[in-house]
N, C-alpha and C positions, 0 to 999 in steps of 0.2 A: 472240887478242883476240875474234875473231868467235865462237869456240867458247864463251868465257866469257859473251858476250852471250846466246847461244842457251840456255846452261844457266841463266843468270839469268832469262831470259824463261820458261823451262819451270818454274822454281821459283815465279815470280810466278803463272803460270797455275795451278799446283798449289795454291798458297796461296789463290788466288781460288776455285778449285773447293772446297777444304776449307772456306773461309768460307761459301760458298753452301750447302754441305751442312750446316754447323753452323746456319746461319740457317733452313734448311728444317726441320731437326730441332727447333730452338727454336720455330718457328711451329707445328709439329705439337703440341709440348708445350703451347704457349699455347692452341691450339684445344681440346686435351683438358682443360686447366684451365678454360677458359670453359664447356665442356659440363658438366664436373663441377660447377662453381659454379652453372650454371643448374639442374642436377638438384638440387643441395643447396638452392638457393634455393626451388625449387618444393616440396621436401619440408618445408623449414622453414616456408614460408608455410602449408602444410596443417596442420602441428602447431600453429602459432600460432593459426590460425583455430579449430581444435578446442578449444584451451586457453582462449581468451577468448570463447567463444560466449556470447551473452547480454549482453555488454558492448559495445553498438553503438558508443558513442563511442570507446572504445579501439580497436576493430576498424577503424573508419573511419580513425582517425589512423594506425594501422599500415599499412593498405592505401595510404594517401596516401604514406607513407614508402617503401613497396615500389614504387609507381608512379614516384616520384621517383628511386629507386635504379635502376630499369629504364631510365628515360629517360636517366639519367646514364651508365649502361653503354652505351646505344646511341650517345650522343654520343662517348664515349671510343673506341668501336669505329671510329668515323669518323675518329679522329685519326691522326696519322702513326705509322709503325711504332715509332720510338724512343719517342715519347710513350706509345704503347699499351703497350709492354713495361714502362715505369716505372709507368704507371697500373695495370696488372694486378697488379704486385707490391704497390703501395700499397693497392689495392682488396681484394686477398686478405687483407691484414693487417686493414684496417678491417672487412671482412666477418666475419673470425674474431672480432674484438673485439665487434662488434655482435651476432653470434650468441650469443657467451658471455653478453653482457649481457642479450640477449633471453631466453635460456633461464633465466638467473638470475631475471629479472623474472617469467617464466611460473611458475617454481617458487615464487617468493615469493607470487605471486597465488594459486596453487593452495593453498599453505599457509594464507594468510589466509582463503581461502574455506572450507577444511576446518575451520579453527579457528572461524570464524563459524558454520558449520553445526553443529559440535559444541556450541557455546554455545547456539545456537538450540534444538537438540534437548534439551539439558539444561534450558533454561528451560521448554520445552513439557512435559517430563516432570515438572518441579517443580510447574508450574501444574496439571497433571493430578492429581498427588499431593495438592496442597492442596485441589483441588476434590473429590477422592474423600474426603478426610478430613472436609471440611465437609459433604458429603452424608451421610457416615456419622454424623457428630454430629447433623445435622438429623434423620435417620431415628431415631436413638436418642432424641432429644428428643421426636419425635412418638410413638414407642412408649411412652415414659415417660408422656407426657400421656394417651395412650389408656389405659394401665394404671391411672393415677390415676383417670380418669373411670369406668372399669369398676369399680374398687374402691369409688368413692363412689356409683355409680349403682346 
């Protein structure tokens, strides 16, 4: 009976040690994920700032969202271990969705800007062409008037 109790206690200790090892490994993975996410967030913020340069209103709104997300992450880091694990899983999903939406929005904005620039350039070229045609016609008319005056005079 005593031997079974000792064996059971040894199994419990082994299970506790295994659980502690798993938890330590999980915490290491969580820290790695947080560091990776921090790196990804920093890289993403740099891409966003570069992509929307010149649009101060949108940049300020994005930076406010980033500051809010950073503050939210700091608050979540202060939460309990169980809540932190759940929040990290949820936040990783939300961040992936937000990044995908953000990249799509950036691509859409870049596309719109490219289309607008192309239209602007086309309009400028068309206007320059019209001006050149008008100047050519004007010069031709002046030459014709000069020729008529020389022939009359």
